[in-house]
C-alpha positions in Angstrom: 107.2 139.2 79.2 107.6 136.3 76.9 105.8 133.0 76.6 106.8 129.6 75.2 105.7 128.7 71.7 102.4 126.9 72.1 102.1 123.2 71.1 99.2 122.3 68.7 96.0 122.2 70.8 95.0 118.9 69.3 97.9 117.5 71.3 96.7 119.3 74.4 93.2 118.1 74.1 94.3 114.6 73.4 96.6 114.7 76.4 93.8 115.8 78.7 91.6 113.0 77.6 94.4 110.4 77.6 95.5 111.2 81.1 91.9 111.0 82.3 91.3 107.5 80.9 88.8 108.5 78.2 90.7 107.4 75.1 91.8 103.9 76.1 95.1 102.6 77.4 98.2 104.7 76.6 100.9 103.0 74.4 104.2 101.8 75.9 106.0 104.7 74.1 103.6 107.2 75.7 104.1 105.6 79.1 107.9 105.8 78.8 107.6 109.4 77.8 105.5 110.2 80.8 108.0 108.4 83.1 110.8 110.5 81.7 108.7 113.6 82.2 107.9 112.7 85.8 111.6 112.2 86.6 112.5 115.5 85.1 109.7 117.2 87.0 111.0 115.7 90.3 114.5 117.0 89.6 113.2 120.4 88.7 111.1 120.5 91.9 114.1 119.6 94.0 116.2 122.3 92.4 113.4 124.9 93.0 113.3 124.1 96.7 117.1 124.5 96.9 116.6 128.0 95.5 113.9 128.6 98.2 116.4 127.6 100.9 119.0 129.9 99.4 116.5 132.8 99.3 115.5 132.2 102.9 119.2 132.6 103.7 119.3 136.0 102.1 120.4 135.1 98.6 118.5 137.6 96.5 119.7 136.1 93.2 118.0 132.8 94.2 114.7 134.5 94.5 115.3 136.2 91.1 115.8 132.7 89.6 112.5 131.6 91.2 110.8 134.6 89.6 112.3 133.8 86.2 111.2 130.1 86.6 107.6 130.7 87.7 106.5 134.2 86.4 105.1 132.8 83.2 103.2 130.1 85.0 101.6 132.6 87.4 100.9 135.2 84.7 99.1 132.6 82.5 97.0 131.4 85.4 96.0 135.0 86.4 95.3 136.0 82.8 93.1 133.0 82.3 91.1 133.8 85.4 90.8 137.5 85.0 91.0 138.1 81.2 92.6 141.5 81.6 96.3 141.7 80.6 97.1 144.9 82.6 95.3 143.6 85.7 97.1 140.2 85.2 100.4 141.9 85.2 99.6 143.8 88.4 98.4 140.7 90.2 101.5 138.8 89.0 103.7 141.5 90.4 101.8 141.6 93.7 102.1 137.8 93.9 105.9 137.9 93.8 106.1 140.8 96.2 104.0 138.9 98.7 106.1 135.8 98.1 109.3 137.7 98.8 107.9 139.0 102.0 106.8 135.6 103.1 109.7 133.5 101.7 110.9 132.6 105.2 107.5 131.1 106.1 107.3 128.5 103.3 108.5 125.0 103.9 108.7 121.8 101.8 105.5 119.8 101.8 106.1 117.5 98.9 104.7 120.0 96.3 106.4 122.1 93.6 107.2 125.6 94.7 105.0 126.8 91.8 101.9 125.6 93.7 102.8 128.1 96.5 103.1 131.0 94.0 99.8 130.1 92.3 98.1 129.8 95.7 99.2 133.4 96.5 97.9 134.6 93.1 94.6 132.8 93.6 94.1 134.5 96.9 94.8 137.9 95.4 92.3 137.1 92.6 89.6 136.1 95.2 90.2 139.4 97.0 89.7 141.2 93.6 86.5 139.3 92.9 85.1 140.2 96.3 86.0 143.9 96.0 84.9 144.7 92.4 82.6 143.8 89.6 84.1 140.8 87.9 83.6 139.0 84.6 85.6 136.1 83.3 86.9 136.7 79.8 89.1 134.0 78.3 92.1 135.6 76.4 93.2 133.0 73.8 96.2 134.6 72.2 98.5 134.5 75.2 97.4 131.4 77.1 99.6 128.4 76.1 101.0 125.3 77.7 103.8 125.9 80.2 107.3 124.8 79.3 108.5 122.1 81.5 105.1 120.9 82.5 103.7 117.5 81.4 102.1 119.0 78.3 105.5 120.3 77.1 106.6 116.8 76.0 103.5 115.6 74.3 104.5 114.9 70.7 107.3 116.4 68.7 107.2 120.2 68.1 108.2 121.0 64.5 108.8 124.4 63.1 105.4 125.5 62.0 104.7 127.3 58.8 102.2 130.1 58.5 99.3 127.7 57.6 100.1 125.5 60.6 100.4 128.5 62.9 97.0 129.7 61.8 95.5 126.3 62.5 97.1 126.2 65.9 95.7 129.6 66.8 92.3 128.6 65.7 92.3 125.2 67.6 93.8 126.8 70.7 91.0 129.4 70.7 88.4 126.6 70.2 89.8 124.5 73.1 89.9 127.5 75.4 86.4 128.4 74.4 85.2 125.0 75.5 87.2 125.2 78.8 85.5 128.6 79.4 82.1 126.9 79.1 82.9 124.7 82.1 81.7 125.6 85.6 84.0 127.8 87.7 85.4 124.9 89.8 85.7 122.5 86.8 87.4 125.2 84.8 90.0 126.0 87.5 90.7 122.3 88.0 91.4 121.8 84.3 93.6 124.9 84.2 95.7 123.9 87.2 96.0 120.2 86.3 96.5 120.3 82.5 97.4 123.9 81.4 99.6 124.5 84.4 100.7 120.9 84.8 100.2 120.7 88.6 99.7 117.4 90.4 96.4 116.3 92.1 97.9 117.1 95.5 99.1 120.6 94.4 95.7 121.3 92.8 93.9 120.2 96.0 96.1 122.5 98.1 95.4 125.5 95.9 91.7 124.8 95.7 91.5 123.9 99.4 89.9 120.5 98.8 91.0 117.0 99.5 92.6 114.9 96.7 89.5 112.6 96.3 87.3 115.7 95.7 89.8 117.0 93.1 89.9 113.6 91.3 86.1 113.5 91.1 86.0 117.1 90.0 88.6 116.5 87.3 86.7 113.4 86.1 83.5 115.4 85.7 85.3 118.3 84.0 87.1 116.1 81.5 83.9 114.3 80.6 82.1 117.6 80.1 85.0 118.9 78.0 85.0 115.8 75.9 81.3 116.5 75.1 82.1 120.1 74.2 85.2 119.6 72.0 84.7 119.1 68.3 85.5 115.6 67.1 88.7 116.7 65.4 90.2 118.0 68.6 89.6 114.9 70.7 
């Protein structure tokens, strides 16, 4: 299983704070970039639902394309929550097996298909938590921003040399350490909204809360994260 090359975490941290209104008004260039990203995300969402429709009609290759598109998203989410690579792989596999069995039951509700896959993974994780001793351990070397999500277009990704790669690894670890210090609900909100790039509505559906509650939770989480982050990462 492969993962996208992570962007510098200073970009990620700044993106979280900018989108939450804690670093002033975004520039017109940033606004245009976000508009372009939103349009691309809508097109990708529509394409994914076309694959769902095809899979519901018996097209196995369509479900395979859905798997290819969302397996990294699901794996990253599960790995962050569980901190165990082998268990994360098992949960990810079970997620897509359940999704395949239930593909005919899912219908378009305005959200990206990825939210449905993550919801299945979250329910499996909750079952695991209830049935065994559980301890969150943030794994920093495999958790990175998802390609295609809003974070993927923040800044320009240059080819990093060994020194920059070392700095990126260190800053990524520092950011994830700070995220791990948040409360359980705040941590999951940050992961879904910014690391996974899901919308408020999608996050609300996964966490089984209304959108107003998610917005308030996100606001508190980002303010707390801003307090925890070193100045150089803000």
